[in-house]
PyMOL Python script that loads the backbone (N, CA, C, O; Angstrom):
from pymol import cmd

cmd.read_pdbstr("""\
ATOM      1  N   MET A   1      43.969 138.236  77.762  1.00  0.00           N
ATOM      2  CA  MET A   1      44.469 139.574  77.563  1.00  0.00           C
ATOM      3  C   MET A   1      45.263 139.986  78.791  1.00  0.00           C
ATOM      4  O   MET A   1      44.816 139.781  79.920  1.00  0.00           O
ATOM      5  N   GLN A   2      46.424 140.560  78.581  1.00  0.00           N
ATOM      6  CA  GLN A   2      47.295 140.970  79.679  1.00  0.00           C
ATOM      7  C   GLN A   2      47.277 142.492  79.780  1.00  0.00           C
ATOM      8  O   GLN A   2      47.459 143.195  78.786  1.00  0.00           O
ATOM      9  N   LEU A   3      47.056 142.987  80.992  1.00  0.00           N
ATOM     10  CA  LEU A   3      47.040 144.421  81.238  1.00  0.00           C
ATOM     11  C   LEU A   3      47.961 144.682  82.410  1.00  0.00           C
ATOM     12  O   LEU A   3      47.550 144.582  83.566  1.00  0.00           O
ATOM     13  N   GLY A   4      49.220 145.021  82.111  1.00  0.00           N
ATOM     14  CA  GLY A   4      50.192 145.198  83.182  1.00  0.00           C
ATOM     15  C   GLY A   4      50.448 143.871  83.878  1.00  0.00           C
ATOM     16  O   GLY A   4      50.788 142.882  83.230  1.00  0.00           O
ATOM     17  N   ASN A   5      50.286 143.847  85.195  1.00  0.00           N
ATOM     18  CA  ASN A   5      50.468 142.618  85.973  1.00  0.00           C
ATOM     19  C   ASN A   5      49.177 141.844  86.130  1.00  0.00           C
ATOM     20  O   ASN A   5      49.160 140.796  86.776  1.00  0.00           O
ATOM     21  N   VAL A   6      48.084 142.347  85.545  1.00  0.00           N
ATOM     22  CA  VAL A   6      46.770 141.740  85.735  1.00  0.00           C
ATOM     23  C   VAL A   6      46.320 141.093  84.445  1.00  0.00           C
ATOM     24  O   VAL A   6      46.366 141.704  83.378  1.00  0.00           O
ATOM     25  N   GLU A   7      45.884 139.850  84.553  1.00  0.00           N
ATOM     26  CA  GLU A   7      45.387 139.134  83.386  1.00  0.00           C
ATOM     27  C   GLU A   7      43.858 139.177  83.410  1.00  0.00           C
ATOM     28  O   GLU A   7      43.234 138.833  84.414  1.00  0.00           O
ATOM     29  N   ILE A   8      43.271 139.599  82.306  1.00  0.00           N
ATOM     30  CA  ILE A   8      41.817 139.706  82.228  1.00  0.00           C
ATOM     31  C   ILE A   8      41.296 138.557  81.376  1.00  0.00           C
ATOM     32  O   ILE A   8      41.740 138.360  80.245  1.00  0.00           O
ATOM     33  N   SER A   9      40.350 137.800  81.928  1.00  0.00           N
ATOM     34  CA  SER A   9      39.788 136.669  81.207  1.00  0.00           C
ATOM     35  C   SER A   9      38.694 137.151  80.256  1.00  0.00           C
ATOM     36  O   SER A   9      38.408 138.347  80.187  1.00  0.00           O
ATOM     37  N   ARG A  10      38.079 136.211  79.518  1.00  0.00           N
ATOM     38  CA  ARG A  10      37.028 136.559  78.571  1.00  0.00           C
ATOM     39  C   ARG A  10      35.826 137.182  79.258  1.00  0.00           C
ATOM     40  O   ARG A  10      35.138 138.023  78.679  1.00  0.00           O
ATOM     41  N   SER A  11      35.571 136.767  80.501  1.00  0.00           N
ATOM     42  CA  SER A  11      34.418 137.326  81.214  1.00  0.00           C
ATOM     43  C   SER A  11      34.718 138.719  81.762  1.00  0.00           C
ATOM     44  O   SER A  11      33.825 139.387  82.283  1.00  0.00           O
ATOM     45  N   GLY A  12      35.968 139.157  81.646  1.00  0.00           N
ATOM     46  CA  GLY A  12      36.319 140.493  82.093  1.00  0.00           C
ATOM     47  C   GLY A  12      36.763 140.555  83.541  1.00  0.00           C
ATOM     48  O   GLY A  12      37.069 141.636  84.043  1.00  0.00           O
ATOM     49  N   LEU A  13      36.805 139.411  84.229  1.00  0.00           N
ATOM     50  CA  LEU A  13      37.223 139.401  85.622  1.00  0.00           C
ATOM     51  C   LEU A  13      38.737 139.390  85.712  1.00  0.00           C
ATOM     52  O   LEU A  13      39.418 138.769  84.895  1.00  0.00           O
ATOM     53  N   MET A  14      39.247 140.074  86.700  1.00  0.00           N
ATOM     54  CA  MET A  14      40.690 140.101  86.898  1.00  0.00           C
ATOM     55  C   MET A  14      41.085 138.922  87.766  1.00  0.00           C
ATOM     56  O   MET A  14      40.627 138.799  88.903  1.00  0.00           O
ATOM     57  N   LYS A  15      41.939 138.049  87.229  1.00  0.00           N
ATOM     58  CA  LYS A  15      42.330 136.838  87.944  1.00  0.00           C
ATOM     59  C   LYS A  15      43.247 137.129  89.122  1.00  0.00           C
ATOM     60  O   LYS A  15      43.183 136.443  90.142  1.00  0.00           O
ATOM     61  N   LYS A  16      44.094 138.132  88.993  1.00  0.00           N
ATOM     62  CA  LYS A  16      45.093 138.385  90.014  1.00  0.00           C
ATOM     63  C   LYS A  16      44.726 139.566  90.910  1.00  0.00           C
ATOM     64  O   LYS A  16      45.580 140.076  91.636  1.00  0.00           O
ATOM     65  N   GLU A  17      43.499 139.997  90.870  1.00  0.00           N
ATOM     66  CA  GLU A  17      43.092 141.166  91.634  1.00  0.00           C
ATOM     67  C   GLU A  17      43.282 140.957  93.134  1.00  0.00           C
ATOM     68  O   GLU A  17      43.777 141.846  93.827  1.00  0.00           O
ATOM     69  N   SER A  18      42.889 139.783  93.641  1.00  0.00           N
ATOM     70  CA  SER A  18      43.010 139.541  95.078  1.00  0.00           C
ATOM     71  C   SER A  18      44.475 139.503  95.512  1.00  0.00           C
ATOM     72  O   SER A  18      44.817 140.005  96.583  1.00  0.00           O
ATOM     73  N   SER A  19      45.342 138.908  94.685  1.00  0.00           N
ATOM     74  CA  SER A  19      46.750 138.863  95.064  1.00  0.00           C
ATOM     75  C   SER A  19      47.375 140.253  95.016  1.00  0.00           C
ATOM     76  O   SER A  19      48.241 140.568  95.832  1.00  0.00           O
ATOM     77  N   LEU A  20      46.945 141.088  94.068  1.00  0.00           N
ATOM     78  CA  LEU A  20      47.447 142.454  94.024  1.00  0.00           C
ATOM     79  C   LEU A  20      46.991 143.242  95.247  1.00  0.00           C
ATOM     80  O   LEU A  20      47.762 144.023  95.806  1.00  0.00           O
ATOM     81  N   ARG A  21      45.747 143.042  95.665  1.00  0.00           N
ATOM     82  CA  ARG A  21      45.235 143.725  96.840  1.00  0.00           C
ATOM     83  C   ARG A  21      46.000 143.284  98.074  1.00  0.00           C
ATOM     84  O   ARG A  21      46.326 144.103  98.933  1.00  0.00           O
ATOM     85  N   MET A  22      46.288 141.982  98.166  1.00  0.00           N
ATOM     86  CA  MET A  22      47.025 141.459  99.307  1.00  0.00           C
ATOM     87  C   MET A  22      48.441 142.034  99.333  1.00  0.00           C
ATOM     88  O   MET A  22      48.932 142.413 100.397  1.00  0.00           O
ATOM     89  N   ASP A  23      49.103 142.104  98.172  1.00  0.00           N
ATOM     90  CA  ASP A  23      50.441 142.676  98.104  1.00  0.00           C
ATOM     91  C   ASP A  23      50.426 144.150  98.497  1.00  0.00           C
ATOM     92  O   ASP A  23      51.328 144.620  99.190  1.00  0.00           O
ATOM     93  N   ARG A  24      49.412 144.871  98.058  1.00  0.00           N
ATOM     94  CA  ARG A  24      49.297 146.283  98.395  1.00  0.00           C
ATOM     95  C   ARG A  24      49.123 146.466  99.902  1.00  0.00           C
ATOM     96  O   ARG A  24      49.724 147.356 100.504  1.00  0.00           O
ATOM     97  N   ASN A  25      48.292 145.611 100.500  1.00  0.00           N
ATOM     98  CA  ASN A  25      48.091 145.685 101.947  1.00  0.00           C
ATOM     99  C   ASN A  25      49.367 145.295 102.685  1.00  0.00           C
ATOM    100  O   ASN A  25      49.687 145.879 103.721  1.00  0.00           O
ATOM    101  N   TRP A  26      50.088 144.325 102.166  1.00  0.00           N
ATOM    102  CA  TRP A  26      51.323 143.902 102.810  1.00  0.00           C
ATOM    103  C   TRP A  26      52.375 144.994 102.735  1.00  0.00           C
ATOM    104  O   TRP A  26      53.135 145.197 103.681  1.00  0.00           O
ATOM    105  N   MET A  27      52.419 145.697 101.614  1.00  0.00           N
ATOM    106  CA  MET A  27      53.427 146.732 101.423  1.00  0.00           C
ATOM    107  C   MET A  27      53.266 147.867 102.426  1.00  0.00           C
ATOM    108  O   MET A  27      54.247 148.529 102.767  1.00  0.00           O
ATOM    109  N   VAL A  28      52.059 148.101 102.900  1.00  0.00           N
ATOM    110  CA  VAL A  28      51.847 149.160 103.878  1.00  0.00           C
ATOM    111  C   VAL A  28      52.468 148.757 105.210  1.00  0.00           C
ATOM    112  O   VAL A  28      52.965 149.614 105.941  1.00  0.00           O
ATOM    113  N   GLY A  29      52.447 147.477 105.535  1.00  0.00           N
ATOM    114  CA  GLY A  29      53.088 146.984 106.739  1.00  0.00           C
ATOM    115  C   GLY A  29      52.180 147.041 107.947  1.00  0.00           C
ATOM    116  O   GLY A  29      51.049 147.523 107.874  1.00  0.00           O
ATOM    117  N   MET A  30      52.689 146.543 109.057  1.00  0.00           N
ATOM    118  CA  MET A  30      51.903 146.453 110.273  1.00  0.00           C
ATOM    119  C   MET A  30      51.686 147.826 110.911  1.00  0.00           C
ATOM    120  O   MET A  30      50.604 148.094 111.433  1.00  0.00           O
ATOM    121  N   GLY A  31      52.674 148.679 110.878  1.00  0.00           N
ATOM    122  CA  GLY A  31      52.569 149.971 111.547  1.00  0.00           C
ATOM    123  C   GLY A  31      52.053 151.078 110.650  1.00  0.00           C
ATOM    124  O   GLY A  31      52.035 152.237 111.064  1.00  0.00           O
ATOM    125  N   GLY A  32      51.643 150.768 109.463  1.00  0.00           N
ATOM    126  CA  GLY A  32      51.138 151.778 108.543  1.00  0.00           C
ATOM    127  C   GLY A  32      52.234 152.487 107.768  1.00  0.00           C
ATOM    128  O   GLY A  32      51.951 153.377 106.966  1.00  0.00           O
ATOM    129  N   LYS A  33      53.489 152.101 108.001  1.00  0.00           N
ATOM    130  CA  LYS A  33      54.590 152.726 107.264  1.00  0.00           C
ATOM    131  C   LYS A  33      54.993 151.835 106.093  1.00  0.00           C
ATOM    132  O   LYS A  33      54.844 150.616 106.169  1.00  0.00           O
ATOM    133  N   PRO A  34      55.496 152.418 105.026  1.00  0.00           N
ATOM    134  CA  PRO A  34      55.932 151.608 103.879  1.00  0.00           C
ATOM    135  C   PRO A  34      57.098 150.697 104.266  1.00  0.00           C
ATOM    136  O   PRO A  34      57.906 151.035 105.130  1.00  0.00           O
ATOM    137  N   ILE A  35      57.168 149.564 103.626  1.00  0.00           N
ATOM    138  CA  ILE A  35      58.217 148.586 103.914  1.00  0.00           C
ATOM    139  C   ILE A  35      59.394 148.860 102.985  1.00  0.00           C
ATOM    140  O   ILE A  35      59.215 149.082 101.788  1.00  0.00           O
ATOM    141  N   ASN A  36      60.600 148.841 103.551  1.00  0.00           N
ATOM    142  CA  ASN A  36      61.785 149.115 102.735  1.00  0.00           C
ATOM    143  C   ASN A  36      62.381 147.813 102.203  1.00  0.00           C
ATOM    144  O   ASN A  36      61.852 146.728 102.442  1.00  0.00           O
ATOM    145  N   ARG A  37      63.471 147.942 101.491  1.00  0.00           N
ATOM    146  CA  ARG A  37      64.102 146.793 100.827  1.00  0.00           C
ATOM    147  C   ARG A  37      64.553 145.731 101.817  1.00  0.00           C
ATOM    148  O   ARG A  37      64.390 144.539 101.558  1.00  0.00           O
ATOM    149  N   SER A  38      65.116 146.145 102.944  1.00  0.00           N
ATOM    150  CA  SER A  38      65.601 145.155 103.919  1.00  0.00           C
ATOM    151  C   SER A  38      64.443 144.357 104.514  1.00  0.00           C
ATOM    152  O   SER A  38      64.603 143.174 104.816  1.00  0.00           O
ATOM    153  N   ASP A  39      63.274 144.988 104.687  1.00  0.00           N
ATOM    154  CA  ASP A  39      62.101 144.263 105.187  1.00  0.00           C
ATOM    155  C   ASP A  39      61.655 143.200 104.183  1.00  0.00           C
ATOM    156  O   ASP A  39      61.281 142.089 104.559  1.00  0.00           O
ATOM    157  N   ILE A  40      61.703 143.559 102.914  1.00  0.00           N
ATOM    158  CA  ILE A  40      61.318 142.607 101.867  1.00  0.00           C
ATOM    159  C   ILE A  40      62.297 141.433 101.845  1.00  0.00           C
ATOM    160  O   ILE A  40      61.888 140.279 101.724  1.00  0.00           O
ATOM    161  N   LEU A  41      63.596 141.737 101.964  1.00  0.00           N
ATOM    162  CA  LEU A  41      64.601 140.674 101.965  1.00  0.00           C
ATOM    163  C   LEU A  41      64.447 139.785 103.195  1.00  0.00           C
ATOM    164  O   LEU A  41      64.610 138.568 103.100  1.00  0.00           O
ATOM    165  N   MET A  42      64.136 140.375 104.344  1.00  0.00           N
ATOM    166  CA  MET A  42      63.932 139.590 105.557  1.00  0.00           C
ATOM    167  C   MET A  42      62.727 138.658 105.389  1.00  0.00           C
ATOM    168  O   MET A  42      62.759 137.518 105.851  1.00  0.00           O
ATOM    169  N   ARG A  43      61.672 139.134 104.733  1.00  0.00           N
ATOM    170  CA  ARG A  43      60.497 138.300 104.493  1.00  0.00           C
ATOM    171  C   ARG A  43      60.848 137.134 103.569  1.00  0.00           C
ATOM    172  O   ARG A  43      60.425 136.001 103.801  1.00  0.00           O
ATOM    173  N   GLU A  44      61.624 137.419 102.519  1.00  0.00           N
ATOM    174  CA  GLU A  44      62.046 136.372 101.593  1.00  0.00           C
ATOM    175  C   GLU A  44      62.880 135.312 102.302  1.00  0.00           C
ATOM    176  O   GLU A  44      62.692 134.117 102.073  1.00  0.00           O
ATOM    177  N   VAL A  45      63.806 135.747 103.168  1.00  0.00           N
ATOM    178  CA  VAL A  45      64.642 134.807 103.909  1.00  0.00           C
ATOM    179  C   VAL A  45      63.778 133.949 104.820  1.00  0.00           C
ATOM    180  O   VAL A  45      64.000 132.742 104.923  1.00  0.00           O
ATOM    181  N   ALA A  46      62.800 134.551 105.480  1.00  0.00           N
ATOM    182  CA  ALA A  46      61.911 133.803 106.372  1.00  0.00           C
ATOM    183  C   ALA A  46      61.113 132.761 105.590  1.00  0.00           C
ATOM    184  O   ALA A  46      60.939 131.638 106.064  1.00  0.00           O
ATOM    185  N   GLU A  47      60.630 133.113 104.409  1.00  0.00           N
ATOM    186  CA  GLU A  47      59.882 132.163 103.581  1.00  0.00           C
ATOM    187  C   GLU A  47      60.778 131.016 103.117  1.00  0.00           C
ATOM    188  O   GLU A  47      60.347 129.864 103.080  1.00  0.00           O
ATOM    189  N   MET A  48      62.033 131.335 102.761  1.00  0.00           N
ATOM    190  CA  MET A  48      62.969 130.294 102.341  1.00  0.00           C
ATOM    191  C   MET A  48      63.315 129.370 103.499  1.00  0.00           C
ATOM    192  O   MET A  48      63.437 128.160 103.307  1.00  0.00           O
ATOM    193  N   GLN A  49      63.477 129.926 104.704  1.00  0.00           N
ATOM    194  CA  GLN A  49      63.774 129.103 105.869  1.00  0.00           C
ATOM    195  C   GLN A  49      62.612 128.165 106.184  1.00  0.00           C
ATOM    196  O   GLN A  49      62.821 127.013 106.563  1.00  0.00           O
ATOM    197  N   LYS A  50      61.397 128.660 106.025  1.00  0.00           N
ATOM    198  CA  LYS A  50      60.219 127.829 106.257  1.00  0.00           C
ATOM    199  C   LYS A  50      60.174 126.676 105.247  1.00  0.00           C
ATOM    200  O   LYS A  50      59.900 125.534 105.616  1.00  0.00           O
ATOM    201  N   ALA A  51      60.445 126.980 103.980  1.00  0.00           N
ATOM    202  CA  ALA A  51      60.453 125.948 102.943  1.00  0.00           C
ATOM    203  C   ALA A  51      61.560 124.930 103.208  1.00  0.00           C
ATOM    204  O   ALA A  51      61.360 123.729 103.029  1.00  0.00           O
ATOM    205  N   LEU A  52      62.727 125.414 103.635  1.00  0.00           N
ATOM    206  CA  LEU A  52      63.837 124.522 103.948  1.00  0.00           C
ATOM    207  C   LEU A  52      63.482 123.596 105.105  1.00  0.00           C
ATOM    208  O   LEU A  52      63.806 122.408 105.074  1.00  0.00           O
ATOM    209  N   HIS A  53      62.821 124.130 106.117  1.00  0.00           N
ATOM    210  CA  HIS A  53      62.407 123.330 107.267  1.00  0.00           C
ATOM    211  C   HIS A  53      61.450 122.214 106.844  1.00  0.00           C
ATOM    212  O   HIS A  53      61.583 121.074 107.289  1.00  0.00           O
ATOM    213  N   VAL A  54      60.494 122.546 105.990  1.00  0.00           N
ATOM    214  CA  VAL A  54      59.539 121.543 105.499  1.00  0.00           C
ATOM    215  C   VAL A  54      60.279 120.441 104.725  1.00  0.00           C
ATOM    216  O   VAL A  54      59.970 119.260 104.877  1.00  0.00           O
ATOM    217  N   LEU A  55      61.242 120.828 103.907  1.00  0.00           N
ATOM    218  CA  LEU A  55      62.003 119.844 103.131  1.00  0.00           C
ATOM    219  C   LEU A  55      62.887 118.979 104.027  1.00  0.00           C
ATOM    220  O   LEU A  55      63.062 117.790 103.760  1.00  0.00           O
ATOM    221  N   GLN A  56      63.449 119.570 105.093  1.00  0.00           N
ATOM    222  CA  GLN A  56      64.263 118.783 106.011  1.00  0.00           C
ATOM    223  C   GLN A  56      63.420 117.750 106.747  1.00  0.00           C
ATOM    224  O   GLN A  56      63.874 116.629 106.972  1.00  0.00           O
ATOM    225  N   ILE A  57      62.205 118.115 107.123  1.00  0.00           N
ATOM    226  CA  ILE A  57      61.301 117.167 107.772  1.00  0.00           C
ATOM    227  C   ILE A  57      60.954 116.038 106.810  1.00  0.00           C
ATOM    228  O   ILE A  57      60.924 114.873 107.206  1.00  0.00           O
ATOM    229  N   ARG A  58      60.691 116.376 105.550  1.00  0.00           N
ATOM    230  CA  ARG A  58      60.383 115.345 104.545  1.00  0.00           C
ATOM    231  C   ARG A  58      61.569 114.414 104.350  1.00  0.00           C
ATOM    232  O   ARG A  58      61.397 113.198 104.260  1.00  0.00           O
ATOM    233  N   GLN A  59      62.770 114.975 104.284  1.00  0.00           N
ATOM    234  CA  GLN A  59      63.968 114.160 104.130  1.00  0.00           C
ATOM    235  C   GLN A  59      64.137 113.225 105.329  1.00  0.00           C
ATOM    236  O   GLN A  59      64.487 112.057 105.156  1.00  0.00           O
ATOM    237  N   MET A  60      63.894 113.723 106.527  1.00  0.00           N
ATOM    238  CA  MET A  60      64.023 112.910 107.732  1.00  0.00           C
ATOM    239  C   MET A  60      63.055 111.723 107.698  1.00  0.00           C
ATOM    240  O   MET A  60      63.416 110.609 108.076  1.00  0.00           O
ATOM    241  N   LYS A  61      61.821 111.973 107.241  1.00  0.00           N
ATOM    242  CA  LYS A  61      60.831 110.896 107.151  1.00  0.00           C
ATOM    243  C   LYS A  61      61.232 109.865 106.096  1.00  0.00           C
ATOM    244  O   LYS A  61      61.048 108.665 106.300  1.00  0.00           O
ATOM    245  N   LEU A  62      61.778 110.329 104.969  1.00  0.00           N
ATOM    246  CA  LEU A  62      62.198 109.401 103.915  1.00  0.00           C
ATOM    247  C   LEU A  62      63.391 108.554 104.350  1.00  0.00           C
ATOM    248  O   LEU A  62      63.460 107.368 104.030  1.00  0.00           O
ATOM    249  N   VAL A  63      64.336 109.162 105.081  1.00  0.00           N
ATOM    250  CA  VAL A  63      65.482 108.407 105.581  1.00  0.00           C
ATOM    251  C   VAL A  63      65.004 107.345 106.562  1.00  0.00           C
ATOM    252  O   VAL A  63      65.495 106.216 106.547  1.00  0.00           O
ATOM    253  N   GLU A  64      64.052 107.701 107.411  1.00  0.00           N
ATOM    254  CA  GLU A  64      63.485 106.746 108.362  1.00  0.00           C
ATOM    255  C   GLU A  64      62.812 105.582 107.634  1.00  0.00           C
ATOM    256  O   GLU A  64      62.948 104.430 108.045  1.00  0.00           O
ATOM    257  N   LEU A  65      62.085 105.882 106.554  1.00  0.00           N
ATOM    258  CA  LEU A  65      61.433 104.840 105.768  1.00  0.00           C
ATOM    259  C   LEU A  65      62.456 103.909 105.123  1.00  0.00           C
ATOM    260  O   LEU A  65      62.273 102.691 105.119  1.00  0.00           O
ATOM    261  N   VAL A  66      63.525 104.474 104.582  1.00  0.00           N
ATOM    262  CA  VAL A  66      64.576 103.657 103.959  1.00  0.00           C
ATOM    263  C   VAL A  66      65.197 102.727 104.995  1.00  0.00           C
ATOM    264  O   VAL A  66      65.426 101.550 104.715  1.00  0.00           O
ATOM    265  N   ASN A  67      65.472 103.250 106.195  1.00  0.00           N
ATOM    266  CA  ASN A  67      66.065 102.413 107.245  1.00  0.00           C
ATOM    267  C   ASN A  67      65.121 101.288 107.656  1.00  0.00           C
ATOM    268  O   ASN A  67      65.563 100.160 107.873  1.00  0.00           O
ATOM    269  N   LYS A  68      63.816 101.585 107.765  1.00  0.00           N
ATOM    270  CA  LYS A  68      62.846 100.544 108.106  1.00  0.00           C
ATOM    271  C   LYS A  68      62.811  99.459 107.032  1.00  0.00           C
ATOM    272  O   LYS A  68      62.746  98.271 107.348  1.00  0.00           O
ATOM    273  N   LEU A  69      62.853  99.867 105.767  1.00  0.00           N
ATOM    274  CA  LEU A  69      62.821  98.893 104.672  1.00  0.00           C
ATOM    275  C   LEU A  69      64.084  98.047 104.648  1.00  0.00           C
ATOM    276  O   LEU A  69      64.023  96.847 104.380  1.00  0.00           O
ATOM    277  N   LYS A  70      65.245  98.670 104.931  1.00  0.00           N
ATOM    278  CA  LYS A  70      66.494  97.897 104.984  1.00  0.00           C
ATOM    279  C   LYS A  70      66.432  96.873 106.107  1.00  0.00           C
ATOM    280  O   LYS A  70      66.860  95.732 105.933  1.00  0.00           O
ATOM    281  N   ASN A  71      65.901  97.274 107.259  1.00  0.00           N
ATOM    282  CA  ASN A  71      65.773  96.336 108.381  1.00  0.00           C
ATOM    283  C   ASN A  71      64.824  95.205 108.039  1.00  0.00           C
ATOM    284  O   ASN A  71      65.062  94.057 108.416  1.00  0.00           O
ATOM    285  N   LYS A  72      63.755  95.514 107.330  1.00  0.00           N
ATOM    286  CA  LYS A  72      62.787  94.488 106.932  1.00  0.00           C
ATOM    287  C   LYS A  72      63.429  93.483 105.982  1.00  0.00           C
ATOM    288  O   LYS A  72      63.208  92.278 106.103  1.00  0.00           O
ATOM    289  N   ILE A  73      64.219  93.976 105.044  1.00  0.00           N
ATOM    290  CA  ILE A  73      64.910  93.087 104.097  1.00  0.00           C
ATOM    291  C   ILE A  73      65.871  92.178 104.849  1.00  0.00           C
ATOM    292  O   ILE A  73      65.946  90.981 104.569  1.00  0.00           O
ATOM    293  N   THR A  74      66.609  92.746 105.807  1.00  0.00           N
ATOM    294  CA  THR A  74      67.556  91.966 106.584  1.00  0.00           C
ATOM    295  C   THR A  74      66.836  90.898 107.411  1.00  0.00           C
ATOM    296  O   THR A  74      67.297  89.759 107.489  1.00  0.00           O
ATOM    297  N   LEU A  75      65.707  91.262 108.028  1.00  0.00           N
ATOM    298  CA  LEU A  75      64.944  90.308 108.832  1.00  0.00           C
ATOM    299  C   LEU A  75      64.403  89.158 107.983  1.00  0.00           C
ATOM    300  O   LEU A  75      64.272  88.034 108.466  1.00  0.00           O
ATOM    301  N   LEU A  76      64.093  89.440 106.728  1.00  0.00           N
ATOM    302  CA  LEU A  76      63.564  88.409 105.839  1.00  0.00           C
ATOM    303  C   LEU A  76      64.668  87.554 105.216  1.00  0.00           C
ATOM    304  O   LEU A  76      64.388  86.644 104.435  1.00  0.00           O
ATOM    305  N   GLY A  77      65.935  87.854 105.568  1.00  0.00           N
ATOM    306  CA  GLY A  77      67.043  87.029 105.095  1.00  0.00           C
ATOM    307  C   GLY A  77      67.687  87.514 103.822  1.00  0.00           C
ATOM    308  O   GLY A  77      68.470  86.776 103.224  1.00  0.00           O
ATOM    309  N   GLY A  78      67.401  88.695 103.387  1.00  0.00           N
ATOM    310  CA  GLY A  78      67.991  89.225 102.158  1.00  0.00           C
ATOM    311  C   GLY A  78      69.145  90.160 102.440  1.00  0.00           C
ATOM    312  O   GLY A  78      69.438  90.485 103.591  1.00  0.00           O
ATOM    313  N   ASP A  79      69.798  90.589 101.370  1.00  0.00           N
ATOM    314  CA  ASP A  79      70.900  91.547 101.467  1.00  0.00           C
ATOM    315  C   ASP A  79      70.364  92.917 101.055  1.00  0.00           C
ATOM    316  O   ASP A  79      69.944  93.087  99.911  1.00  0.00           O
ATOM    317  N   PRO A  80      70.369  93.895 101.957  1.00  0.00           N
ATOM    318  CA  PRO A  80      69.810  95.208 101.620  1.00  0.00           C
ATOM    319  C   PRO A  80      70.585  95.954 100.533  1.00  0.00           C
ATOM    320  O   PRO A  80      70.065  96.902  99.944  1.00  0.00           O
ATOM    321  N   GLU A  81      71.830  95.533 100.261  1.00  0.00           N
ATOM    322  CA  GLU A  81      72.640  96.201  99.237  1.00  0.00           C
ATOM    323  C   GLU A  81      72.441  95.590  97.851  1.00  0.00           C
ATOM    324  O   GLU A  81      72.935  96.133  96.863  1.00  0.00           O
ATOM    325  N   GLN A  82      71.722  94.464  97.765  1.00  0.00           N
ATOM    326  CA  GLN A  82      71.494  93.807  96.477  1.00  0.00           C
ATOM    327  C   GLN A  82      70.360  94.494  95.738  1.00  0.00           C
ATOM    328  O   GLN A  82      69.305  94.765  96.311  1.00  0.00           O
ATOM    329  N   LEU A  83      70.582  94.769  94.484  1.00  0.00           N
ATOM    330  CA  LEU A  83      69.560  95.376  93.646  1.00  0.00           C
ATOM    331  C   LEU A  83      68.708  94.288  93.015  1.00  0.00           C
ATOM    332  O   LEU A  83      69.232  93.270  92.565  1.00  0.00           O
ATOM    333  N   GLU A  84      67.422  94.492  92.979  1.00  0.00           N
ATOM    334  CA  GLU A  84      66.526  93.527  92.353  1.00  0.00           C
ATOM    335  C   GLU A  84      65.846  94.185  91.172  1.00  0.00           C
ATOM    336  O   GLU A  84      65.361  95.312  91.271  1.00  0.00           O
ATOM    337  N   ILE A  85      65.811  93.480  90.056  1.00  0.00           N
ATOM    338  CA  ILE A  85      65.206  94.011  88.845  1.00  0.00           C
ATOM    339  C   ILE A  85      63.916  93.237  88.567  1.00  0.00           C
ATOM    340  O   ILE A  85      63.908  92.006  88.549  1.00  0.00           O
ATOM    341  N   GLU A  86      62.849  93.965  88.355  1.00  0.00           N
ATOM    342  CA  GLU A  86      61.573  93.324  88.040  1.00  0.00           C
ATOM    343  C   GLU A  86      61.391  93.287  86.533  1.00  0.00           C
ATOM    344  O   GLU A  86      61.578  94.295  85.852  1.00  0.00           O
ATOM    345  N   PHE A  87      61.023  92.112  86.013  1.00  0.00           N
ATOM    346  CA  PHE A  87      60.786  91.984  84.577  1.00  0.00           C
ATOM    347  C   PHE A  87      59.323  91.820  84.298  1.00  0.00           C
ATOM    348  O   PHE A  87      58.926  91.697  83.139  1.00  0.00           O
TER     349      PHE A  87
END
""", "prot")
cmd.dss("prot")
cmd.show_as("cartoon", "prot")
cmd.util.cbc("prot")
cmd.orient("prot")
């Protein structure tokens, strides 16, 4: 059953109650004043930058792994540009 932004399960407990409480507390802000639109946008940008940073680190690790595997193939006498198909 859906009641506004809160979903109520069969047991009657609100599943999103804690997240709503957290959002309400966040909206008040650190100084006790309400947060305006620019503050919300700044928070969104900060969260996106954090996610981008995590993805860049993952990409860096994957590129490093690919280079290690290419070097291993070369050391074993193979051509790293040759595709191998497993049957």
